[in-house]
C-alpha positions, 0 to 999 in steps of 0.5 A: 326844712327851710332853704339850703343853708349858705353858711355854718357857724361854729361857736366856741366858748371863748377864753381869756387865754389866747392859746385856747382861742387859737386852738379853737381857731385851729379846730374850725380850720380842721372841721372846715377841711373835712366838710369841704370833701362833701359840702360847699358851705363856708364855715365861720367862727365866733365866741360866746365871751372873752374872745373876738369875734363875738356871735353878733359880730360874725353874724353881722358880717355874714348878713352883710355878705348876703347870708340868709340861712345860717346853721349854728353849732355850739362846740361844747361838751355839755348842755349847760347854760351856754348851750341851752340859754346864752347862745340861743338868746344871742341867735334869737337876738340876731334873728330879730335884728335881721328879719331875712336871716333864718338860723337853725341850731345844732347840737353840742358834742354831748354823748358820743362813743368817740369822746370815750375813745379819746379819753381811753387814749389819754389813759392808755399810757397808764397802767390800770392797777387797783391803787390808781384812781381816776378823777374826772374834772368838769367845768361845773355848771349852775344847770343840774342836768349838765352836771348830771350828764357829766357824771353820766360820762364819768360813770361810763368811764368807770364801766368801760375801764378796770379802775376801782375808783373813778371820782368826780370834781368841778373846777368851778360853780358847783361841788365837789370842788377840785380840792375836795375831789382830790382829798376824797379820792386820796382818802379812799386809798388812791396813791396814783391819781390820774386827773382827767380834765373834761376840756376841749382846749387849754385856758385859764380853768384848764391851767388852774386844774393843773396848778391845783392838782400838782399843789396837792401832789406836792403836799402829799409825797406818797402820791404819784399824780398826773394830769391828762391833756385837753383833747379838742384837736384830736381827730375823733373830736374834729370828726364829731363836730363835723358830724354835728354840722351834717346832722343840723343840715339834715335836721337830726339830733343825736347828742343824747343818744345813749345806746352806745353805752349799754355795751361798754361794760361786758368785762365788768359783768361777764356772765350777766347778759344771759342771766338778766335775760333768764331772770326777766323771763321768769319774773314775767312768767311769775306774774301770770300765776 
């Protein structure tokens, strides 16, 4: 651990949509209010692209104000290229530009049980009848691992709920595309479709998900379709971001913790725990013969 951190920088993706940028600003304000209860470190914000202030602009201002130890946290759901490459590149450039500046980099939101809680809350007003299908929609990435982690959250949503169908789609970059996902879940028999965008804030992509989804519903009169809302300003999400700040200050990283997932699906496999244990015991025993 280096010297005490004297500023926290929350980094958002940024949106051409001013409403999305305002929502991020509101999140930063709420995270700051939570952190003030236990920390005296000021919280600042920056955007990776499409909105200002940019990362280099905020860091320039912080250095001018005497900041020497900065903790940066990417406010992003997944570990795609922005989190893994673009932001680290910006931070490395800043560290080269300002030789006295030390930067530590925290985790994205990643895997956290309270993200699942928020999604379940979004779905709570819908009945989980068998002909309802969930279409989980991500931003899409050129990073295969980020796409796989999106699928992991989607799988956990299936495990945790009683929906027969939880399908996946992406609004950009990769496949299945949203039109493909809608068509597929329809062909699998879903006539009630709940589209669940995996998005913290509104913006051009979120609004495109709404538009494409409702256009599909208009073309299929036998379908009842709903789109759930983005969720970045939910209390649970604010708390996760605050947790990520505390973790980077302590040098901890828990965004890849999956242990909480193991106990999500007891209702789907009611007798399995004892059976699995029993089976493993005999299987191991058999090898001794």
